[in-house]
C-alpha positions as CSV (number, residue, x, y, z in Angstrom):
1,X,-73.7,38.6,-47.4
2,X,-75.7,41.4,-49.1
3,X,-75.5,44.8,-47.5
4,X,-76.6,48.2,-48.7
5,X,-73.1,49.5,-48.1
6,X,-69.8,47.7,-48.2
7,X,-67.5,50.6,-47.1
8,X,-67.7,52.4,-43.7
9,X,-66.0,55.5,-42.4
10,X,-63.8,55.3,-39.2
11,X,-66.2,57.7,-37.4
12,X,-69.1,55.2,-38.1
13,X,-67.1,52.2,-36.8
14,X,-65.7,53.9,-33.6
15,X,-67.3,52.5,-30.5
16,X,-68.9,49.5,-32.2
17,X,-68.3,46.0,-30.9
18,X,-64.8,44.8,-31.7
19,X,-63.6,48.3,-32.6
20,X,-61.7,51.0,-30.7
21,X,-63.6,53.9,-29.2
22,X,-62.3,56.8,-31.3
23,X,-62.0,57.4,-35.0
24,X,-58.3,58.0,-34.7
25,X,-57.7,54.6,-33.0
26,X,-59.8,53.0,-35.8
27,X,-57.5,54.6,-38.4
28,X,-54.4,53.5,-36.6
29,X,-55.6,49.9,-36.4
30,X,-56.6,50.1,-40.1
31,X,-53.0,51.1,-41.1
32,X,-51.4,48.6,-38.7
33,X,-53.4,45.6,-40.0
34,X,-53.5,46.7,-43.6
35,X,-57.3,46.7,-44.0
36,X,-58.8,47.1,-47.5
37,X,-59.8,50.8,-47.9
38,X,-60.7,53.4,-50.6
39,X,-60.9,57.2,-50.7
40,X,-64.1,58.7,-49.3
41,X,-65.9,60.6,-52.0
42,X,-68.1,62.7,-49.7
43,X,-67.5,65.6,-47.6
44,X,-64.5,65.6,-45.3
45,X,-62.3,63.3,-47.4
46,X,-60.4,60.5,-45.7
47,X,-60.7,56.8,-46.4
48,X,-63.4,54.1,-45.9
49,X,-62.9,50.5,-44.7
50,X,-64.3,47.6,-46.6
51,X,-66.7,45.3,-44.7
52,X,-64.5,42.1,-45.3
53,X,-61.5,43.7,-43.4
54,X,-63.5,44.3,-40.2
55,X,-63.3,41.9,-37.2
56,X,-65.9,39.1,-37.1
57,X,-67.6,40.7,-34.1
58,X,-68.0,44.0,-35.9
59,X,-69.3,42.3,-39.1
60,X,-72.0,40.5,-37.0
61,X,-73.1,43.7,-35.5
62,X,-73.4,45.5,-38.9
63,X,-75.2,42.5,-40.3
64,X,-77.7,42.4,-37.5
65,X,-78.3,46.1,-37.8
66,X,-78.9,45.7,-41.5
67,X,-81.6,43.1,-40.9
68,X,-84.0,45.9,-39.9
69,X,-83.8,47.0,-43.6
70,X,-84.1,43.9,-45.8
71,X,-82.4,43.8,-49.1
72,X,-84.8,43.5,-52.1
73,X,-84.7,40.2,-53.9
74,X,-82.8,38.2,-51.3
75,X,-84.3,35.2,-49.6
76,X,-83.3,35.0,-45.9
77,X,-82.1,31.6,-44.8
78,X,-84.1,30.2,-41.8
79,X,-80.8,29.5,-39.9
80,X,-79.7,33.1,-40.5
81,X,-83.1,34.3,-39.4
82,X,-82.9,32.3,-36.1
83,X,-79.4,33.6,-35.4
84,X,-80.4,37.1,-36.2
85,X,-83.4,36.9,-33.8
86,X,-81.2,35.5,-31.0
87,X,-78.7,38.3,-31.5
88,X,-81.5,40.8,-31.5
89,X,-82.8,39.5,-28.2
90,X,-79.3,39.7,-26.7
91,X,-78.8,43.2,-28.0
92,X,-82.2,44.2,-26.6
93,X,-81.2,42.9,-23.2
94,X,-77.9,44.8,-23.3
95,X,-79.8,48.0,-24.4
96,X,-82.2,47.5,-21.5
97,X,-79.4,47.2,-19.0
98,X,-77.6,50.3,-20.4
99,X,-80.8,52.3,-20.3
100,X,-81.4,51.2,-16.7
101,X,-77.8,52.2,-15.8
102,X,-78.3,55.6,-17.5
103,X,-81.4,56.2,-15.5
104,X,-79.5,55.9,-12.1
105,X,-79.0,59.0,-10.0
106,X,-75.8,60.9,-10.7
107,X,-74.3,60.0,-7.3
108,X,-74.3,56.3,-8.2
109,X,-72.5,56.7,-11.5
110,X,-69.2,54.8,-11.7
111,X,-66.2,56.9,-12.6
112,X,-64.2,56.0,-15.7
113,X,-61.2,53.7,-15.8
114,X,-58.8,56.6,-16.1
115,X,-60.2,58.1,-13.0
116,X,-59.6,54.9,-11.1
117,X,-56.0,54.7,-12.3
118,X,-55.3,58.3,-11.3
119,X,-56.8,57.6,-7.9
120,X,-54.6,54.5,-7.4
121,X,-51.5,56.4,-8.5
122,X,-52.4,59.3,-6.2
123,X,-53.3,57.4,-3.0
124,X,-51.5,54.0,-3.1
125,X,-47.6,53.8,-3.2
126,X,-46.1,52.1,-6.2
127,X,-44.3,49.5,-4.1
128,X,-47.7,48.5,-2.5
129,X,-49.1,48.0,-5.9
130,X,-46.2,45.8,-6.9
131,X,-46.6,43.6,-3.9
132,X,-50.4,43.2,-4.4
133,X,-50.2,42.5,-8.1
134,X,-46.9,40.7,-8.7
135,X,-45.9,39.2,-5.3
136,X,-43.0,39.2,-2.9
137,X,-40.3,38.4,-5.5
138,X,-41.2,41.3,-7.7
139,X,-41.1,43.5,-4.6
140,X,-37.6,42.3,-3.8
141,X,-36.5,43.1,-7.4
142,X,-37.8,46.6,-7.0
143,X,-35.2,47.2,-4.2
144,X,-31.7,48.3,-5.5
145,X,-29.4,45.3,-5.9
146,X,-26.3,45.1,-3.8
147,X,-23.0,45.3,-5.7
148,X,-20.8,42.6,-4.5
149,X,-17.0,42.9,-5.1
150,X,-15.4,39.5,-5.8
151,X,-11.9,41.1,-5.7
152,X,-11.7,40.3,-1.9
153,X,-10.9,36.7,-2.8
154,X,-7.9,35.2,-4.6
155,X,-7.9,32.3,-7.0
156,X,-9.5,29.1,-5.5
157,X,-10.3,30.8,-2.2
158,X,-14.0,30.6,-2.9
159,X,-16.1,28.6,-5.4
160,X,-19.8,28.3,-6.1
161,X,-21.7,25.4,-7.7
162,X,-25.0,24.5,-9.1
163,X,-26.8,22.2,-11.5
164,X,-28.5,22.9,-14.8
165,X,-30.6,20.7,-17.1
166,X,-29.8,21.3,-20.8
167,X,-32.6,21.8,-23.3
168,X,-31.2,19.0,-25.5
169,X,-32.2,15.4,-26.0
170,X,-29.1,13.1,-25.4
171,X,-28.9,9.4,-25.9
172,X,-26.9,7.8,-23.1
173,X,-24.9,4.5,-23.5
174,X,-27.7,2.4,-22.0
175,X,-30.0,3.6,-24.8
176,X,-32.1,6.0,-22.6
177,X,-32.9,9.4,-24.2
178,X,-33.3,12.3,-21.7
179,X,-32.1,15.9,-21.1
180,X,-28.7,15.7,-19.4
181,X,-27.8,17.6,-16.2
182,X,-24.5,19.3,-15.6
183,X,-23.0,20.0,-12.2
184,X,-20.3,22.7,-12.4
185,X,-18.0,24.5,-10.0
186,X,-16.9,28.0,-10.7
187,X,-14.1,30.1,-9.2
188,X,-15.7,33.2,-7.6
189,X,-12.6,35.4,-8.0
190,X,-12.1,35.0,-11.7
191,X,-15.4,33.4,-12.9
192,X,-13.6,30.4,-14.5
193,X,-15.4,27.0,-14.7
194,X,-13.0,24.8,-12.8
195,X,-14.8,21.4,-13.1
196,X,-18.0,19.8,-14.3
197,X,-19.7,16.4,-14.5
198,X,-22.7,15.3,-16.6
199,X,-25.3,12.8,-15.6
200,X,-29.0,12.0,-16.0
201,X,-29.9,13.7,-12.7
202,X,-28.3,16.0,-10.2
203,X,-27.2,13.5,-7.5
204,X,-24.6,13.3,-4.7
205,X,-22.3,11.0,-6.8
206,X,-22.0,13.6,-9.6
207,X,-21.4,16.4,-7.2
208,X,-18.8,14.4,-5.3
209,X,-16.9,13.6,-8.4
210,X,-17.1,17.2,-9.7
211,X,-15.8,18.5,-6.4
212,X,-13.1,15.9,-6.4
213,X,-11.9,17.1,-9.8
214,X,-11.2,20.5,-8.2
215,X,-9.2,19.0,-5.4
216,X,-7.3,16.8,-7.8
217,X,-6.4,19.5,-10.3
218,X,-6.1,22.7,-8.3
219,X,-6.4,22.2,-4.6
220,X,-8.7,22.7,-1.7
221,X,-11.0,25.8,-1.8
222,X,-11.5,27.6,1.5
223,X,-15.2,28.5,0.9
224,X,-18.0,27.0,-1.1
225,X,-21.3,28.8,-1.9
226,X,-24.1,26.2,-2.6
227,X,-27.9,26.0,-2.7
228,X,-29.6,23.7,-0.3
229,X,-30.5,21.1,-2.9
230,X,-30.8,17.4,-2.1
231,X,-27.5,16.6,-3.8
232,X,-25.4,19.4,-2.2
233,X,-27.0,18.9,1.2
234,X,-26.5,15.2,1.2
235,X,-24.4,13.7,4.1
236,X,-21.8,12.5,1.6
237,X,-21.0,16.2,0.8
238,X,-21.9,18.3,3.8
239,X,-22.7,15.7,6.5
240,X,-21.9,16.9,10.0
241,X,-22.8,20.6,9.4
242,X,-25.4,21.8,12.0
243,X,-27.1,24.1,9.5
244,X,-27.9,21.8,6.6
245,X,-31.7,22.2,7.1
246,X,-32.2,19.2,4.9
247,X,-32.9,15.6,5.8
248,X,-32.7,14.3,9.4
249,X,-29.4,15.2,11.2
250,X,-28.0,12.3,13.3
251,X,-25.0,12.4,15.5
252,X,-23.7,9.2,14.0
253,X,-23.8,10.6,10.4
254,X,-20.4,10.5,8.7
255,X,-18.6,13.8,8.2
256,X,-19.0,15.0,4.6
257,X,-16.2,15.6,2.1
258,X,-16.3,19.4,2.5
259,X,-16.1,19.6,6.3
260,X,-13.3,17.0,6.3
261,X,-11.1,18.9,3.9
262,X,-11.8,22.1,5.7
263,X,-14.0,23.9,3.2
264,X,-16.5,26.3,4.8
265,X,-20.0,25.9,3.3
266,X,-22.3,28.9,2.8
267,X,-25.9,28.2,1.8
268,X,-27.4,30.5,-0.9
269,X,-30.9,31.2,-2.3
270,X,-31.8,28.7,-5.1
271,X,-32.0,30.3,-8.6
272,X,-30.5,33.6,-7.3
273,X,-27.8,34.9,-9.6
274,X,-26.6,37.5,-7.2
275,X,-25.5,34.9,-4.7
276,X,-24.3,32.3,-7.2
277,X,-22.7,33.9,-10.4
278,X,-22.6,30.5,-12.0
279,X,-26.3,31.1,-12.9
280,X,-25.0,33.5,-15.5
281,X,-22.9,30.9,-17.2
282,X,-25.8,28.6,-17.5
283,X,-27.6,31.3,-19.5
284,X,-24.6,31.3,-21.9
285,X,-24.6,27.5,-22.0
286,X,-28.3,27.4,-22.8
287,X,-27.8,29.7,-25.8
288,X,-24.3,28.5,-27.0
289,X,-24.4,24.8,-26.4
290,X,-28.0,23.8,-26.6
291,X,-28.4,25.7,-29.9
292,X,-25.1,24.4,-31.4
293,X,-25.5,23.2,-35.0
294,X,-24.7,19.6,-34.0
295,X,-27.7,19.7,-31.6
296,X,-30.1,20.7,-34.4
297,X,-33.2,18.5,-34.1
298,X,-32.4,17.6,-30.5
299,X,-33.1,21.1,-29.2
300,X,-36.2,21.1,-27.0
301,X,-36.8,24.8,-26.5
302,X,-36.6,26.6,-23.2
303,X,-40.3,26.3,-22.6
304,X,-43.4,24.4,-23.8
305,X,-44.3,27.4,-25.9
306,X,-40.9,27.6,-27.6
307,X,-40.6,24.2,-29.2
308,X,-38.9,24.2,-32.6
309,X,-40.5,22.7,-35.6
310,X,-38.1,19.7,-35.7
311,X,-38.8,19.0,-32.0
312,X,-37.8,15.4,-31.0
313,X,-36.5,14.5,-34.5
314,X,-33.2,13.2,-33.1
315,X,-31.1,12.7,-30.0
316,X,-27.4,13.5,-29.8
317,X,-25.1,10.7,-28.6
318,X,-23.5,11.4,-25.2
319,X,-19.9,11.4,-26.5
320,X,-20.8,14.0,-29.2
321,X,-22.6,16.2,-26.7
322,X,-19.7,16.0,-24.2
323,X,-17.3,17.1,-27.0
324,X,-19.5,20.1,-27.7
325,X,-19.8,20.9,-24.0
326,X,-16.0,20.6,-23.4
327,X,-15.2,22.9,-26.3
328,X,-17.9,25.4,-25.2
329,X,-16.4,25.6,-21.6
330,X,-12.9,26.0,-23.0
331,X,-14.1,28.9,-25.2
332,X,-16.0,30.4,-22.3
333,X,-13.0,30.5,-20.0
334,X,-10.6,31.7,-22.8
335,X,-12.9,34.5,-24.2
336,X,-11.3,37.9,-23.8
337,X,-13.1,41.2,-23.2
338,X,-14.6,40.3,-19.9
339,X,-15.9,43.5,-18.3
340,X,-15.8,42.6,-14.6
341,X,-13.6,44.6,-12.3
342,X,-11.3,41.7,-11.7
343,X,-10.9,40.7,-15.4
344,X,-10.7,44.3,-16.8
345,X,-10.8,43.2,-20.4
346,X,-8.9,39.9,-19.9
347,X,-10.2,36.3,-19.9
348,X,-11.2,34.1,-17.0
349,X,-8.2,31.8,-17.7
350,X,-5.7,34.7,-17.6
351,X,-7.0,36.2,-14.4
352,X,-7.2,32.8,-12.6
353,X,-3.7,31.8,-13.7
354,X,-2.1,35.1,-12.5
355,X,-3.7,34.9,-9.1
356,X,-3.3,31.1,-8.6
357,X,0.5,31.4,-9.1
358,X,0.7,34.0,-6.3
359,X,-1.8,32.6,-3.8
360,X,-1.4,30.1,-0.9
361,X,-3.2,26.9,-2.0
362,X,-3.8,23.9,0.2
363,X,-3.3,20.5,-1.4
364,X,-5.2,17.3,-0.6
365,X,-3.3,14.4,1.0
366,X,-3.4,10.8,0.0
367,X,-5.9,10.0,2.7
368,X,-8.1,12.9,1.8
369,X,-8.1,11.7,-1.8
370,X,-10.2,8.7,-0.8
371,X,-12.9,11.1,0.3
372,X,-14.0,12.0,-3.2
373,X,-13.1,8.8,-5.0
374,X,-15.3,6.7,-2.6
375,X,-18.8,7.2,-1.4
376,X,-19.5,7.2,2.4
377,X,-22.1,5.6,4.5
378,X,-22.6,5.2,8.3
379,X,-22.5,1.6,9.5
380,X,-22.4,-0.3,12.7
381,X,-19.8,-3.1,13.4
382,X,-21.1,-6.4,14.7
383,X,-21.0,-6.8,18.5
384,X,-19.9,-10.5,18.0
385,X,-17.1,-10.4,15.4
386,X,-16.8,-6.8,14.3
387,X,-17.8,-7.5,10.7
388,X,-19.8,-4.9,8.7
389,X,-22.9,-5.8,6.8
390,X,-23.6,-3.2,4.1
391,X,-25.7,-3.4,0.9
392,X,-26.2,-7.2,1.3
393,X,-22.5,-7.7,1.6
394,X,-20.3,-8.5,4.6
395,X,-16.8,-7.0,5.2
396,X,-14.2,-7.7,7.8
397,X,-10.6,-7.0,8.8
398,X,-8.6,-7.7,11.9
399,X,-8.6,-4.0,13.0
400,X,-12.4,-4.1,13.3
401,X,-12.1,-6.4,16.3
402,X,-11.3,-3.3,18.4
403,X,-14.5,-1.6,17.3
404,X,-17.2,-4.2,18.0
405,X,-20.6,-2.6,18.2
406,X,-19.2,0.9,17.3
407,X,-20.6,3.4,14.8
408,X,-18.2,3.7,11.9
409,X,-18.0,5.1,8.4
410,X,-17.6,2.9,5.3
411,X,-16.1,4.4,2.2
412,X,-16.8,2.3,-0.9
413,X,-16.9,2.4,-4.7
414,X,-20.6,2.2,-5.7
415,X,-19.7,0.5,-9.0
416,X,-17.5,-2.2,-7.4
417,X,-19.1,-3.3,-4.1
418,X,-17.0,-6.5,-4.0
419,X,-13.8,-4.5,-3.7
420,X,-12.3,-3.8,-0.2
421,X,-13.9,-0.9,1.6
422,X,-12.1,1.8,3.7
423,X,-13.4,1.9,7.3
424,X,-13.0,5.0,9.4
425,X,-14.2,6.3,12.7
426,X,-16.9,9.1,12.8
427,X,-14.2,11.7,13.3
428,X,-12.3,10.6,10.2
429,X,-9.5,8.4,11.7
430,X,-8.6,5.5,9.3
431,X,-9.1,2.0,10.7
432,X,-8.2,-0.2,7.8
433,X,-9.4,-1.9,4.6
434,X,-12.1,-4.5,5.0
435,X,-12.4,-7.3,2.5
436,X,-15.7,-8.6,1.2
437,X,-16.7,-12.0,2.6
438,X,-18.6,-13.6,-0.2
439,X,-21.1,-16.4,0.6
440,X,-20.1,-19.9,-0.3
441,X,-22.2,-22.9,-1.4
442,X,-23.6,-25.1,1.3
443,X,-21.7,-28.1,-0.1
444,X,-18.5,-26.3,-1.2
445,X,-15.8,-28.2,0.7
446,X,-13.0,-26.2,-0.8
447,X,-14.4,-23.0,0.4
448,X,-15.1,-24.6,3.9
449,X,-11.4,-25.7,4.1
450,X,-10.2,-22.2,3.1
451,X,-12.5,-20.6,5.7
452,X,-11.3,-23.0,8.4
453,X,-7.6,-22.3,7.5
454,X,-8.1,-18.6,7.9
455,X,-10.0,-19.0,11.1
456,X,-7.3,-21.2,12.6
457,X,-4.7,-18.6,11.6
458,X,-6.7,-15.9,13.3
459,X,-7.0,-18.0,16.5
460,X,-3.3,-18.9,16.5
461,X,-2.3,-15.2,16.1
462,X,-4.6,-14.2,19.0
463,X,-3.2,-17.0,21.2
464,X,0.3,-15.9,20.6
465,X,-0.6,-12.4,21.6
466,X,-2.1,-13.7,24.8
467,X,1.0,-15.8,25.5
468,X,3.2,-12.8,25.0
469,X,1.2,-10.9,27.5
470,X,1.4,-13.7,30.1
471,X,5.1,-14.4,29.6
472,X,6.1,-11.5,31.9
473,X,7.3,-13.1,35.1
474,X,7.2,-11.7,38.6
475,X,10.8,-10.3,38.4
476,X,10.0,-8.4,35.2
477,X,6.8,-7.1,36.8
478,X,8.7,-6.0,39.9
479,X,11.3,-4.2,37.8
480,X,8.6,-2.2,36.4
481,X,7.4,-1.0,39.8
482,X,8.6,2.4,40.8
483,X,11.3,2.8,43.6
484,X,9.9,4.0,46.9
485,X,12.1,6.6,48.7
486,X,12.0,6.8,52.6
487,X,10.2,9.7,54.0
488,X,12.1,12.7,55.3
489,X,12.4,13.1,59.2
490,X,10.3,16.1,60.3
491,X,11.9,18.9,62.2
492,X,10.4,19.9,65.6
493,X,10.0,23.6,66.2
494,X,8.4,23.5,69.7
495,X,10.5,22.4,72.8
496,X,8.7,21.4,76.0
497,X,10.2,23.0,79.2
498,X,11.7,20.7,81.9
499,X,10.5,21.2,85.5
500,X,12.9,18.9,87.2
501,X,16.4,18.0,86.6
502,X,16.8,15.2,84.2
503,X,19.0,12.2,85.1
504,X,22.6,13.0,84.4
505,X,22.0,16.8,84.0
506,X,24.8,19.2,84.9
507,X,22.5,22.2,85.6
508,X,22.4,23.4,89.3
509,X,19.2,24.2,91.2
510,X,20.1,28.0,91.1
511,X,20.5,27.9,87.2
512,X,17.3,26.0,86.9
513,X,15.4,28.7,88.9
514,X,16.9,31.4,86.7
515,X,15.8,29.7,83.5
516,X,12.3,29.3,84.9
517,X,12.0,33.0,85.6
518,X,13.2,33.9,82.1
519,X,10.6,31.5,80.6
520,X,7.8,32.9,82.8
521,X,8.6,36.5,81.9
522,X,8.6,35.7,78.2
523,X,5.3,33.8,78.5
524,X,3.7,36.7,80.5
525,X,4.9,39.3,77.8
526,X,3.4,37.2,75.0
527,X,0.0,37.0,76.8
528,X,-0.1,40.8,77.4
529,X,0.6,41.4,73.7
530,X,-2.3,39.3,72.8
């Protein structure tokens, strides 16, 4: 491009398209972006900016302005001429609009942006602006946060849990590559990570096993602070709670693990670190574990805009990732210098161990141990034989004969559905172990003989029970009847007077008249009193 001038002063560039409005702002941008400059030889000194350093928008403006003064000896390209004419027409339209605006009366003149800002700050409260511009969550953050003292608990008295998806590609044993999810439980008093499980998704099985690790290693927590996610609010974990607010609540649903072991559930706001401190640990895990040198090339970045250059170049095997995660959690719990009021410079492990050794801890029984080792599902026993049909399998035991047609709870191993299942009532009373009845071939005579043998044994056992009930004779039944004592003779308190001498009486007529007068006087006195 041929121009009459190649260098321009900041005062000439101020206010032009693509440039700041003041000379000072132009000089600051020039220094910040290292534009090509030279000292100004004329009056006033300073420096001049070269045309090549200017923004494209400013260059186009200067070029179009220079078209009004053609450079001698230069042939104008037809394309450049058409572009210049189009830009000239646009500029003419803009100039016309500005001239029309400038001719408006003074009362219609719009104030400057600074005037608008001052008016907003003067007339509209700051919190109202936050609500209108940033939303309800930003308004909540503008209110002073509540300081919550976790020193009111002791070790294992209260736990909180949540799930987190790591920003790492991991290859699972089945060959699938995905980002793993960790479900972790944290002690609220000390901040120690008590247990964790890793899976492809956050599901009820993973949460059940992670909670079972706490019960197995340490004991039963009194309180649990959870968010209302689908996994934590599943009937396997919190079934029977009236305030789950997730899924359809049915009266026949089995009681979840937490209500059965006596853990009180408190629902929290999802993604809210003030109600679930474990969110803070997940921030450390994202930085320390996901960016571990072993995970180089498998790190995905924490957002689509933060992908590393080697994104997706490899996937870490699951066993290697679990080793890194395990070492990271051990280091997290043992790190000293914690600044919380409870730790006071110590580590999570030290604070937890000191309080755990001095606190009353409930331990799980053998029957409660089945709760987290086995999944639970509500079933209905057959009205005919008491058998249970579940997941395309049939199960039966003799104790189910007393619960025909009843709503029951089946606890089973999801990975071994042909193993015996534990059957309980809805309130948690153990009934027995029901064996899986596997289907036999239509022409399998050996299986038919075995089935007939077991059925005959069953019928013989029931017949013997019936004979034992009927063997009681009339004498044994009479001996069981209670003895009947004769009734006591009542005592008469009213004596009827005799008006003539009874046969064989020794009372004379004179004595009888005297007794009559006494009785009459007494009767008259009683009547007068009344």
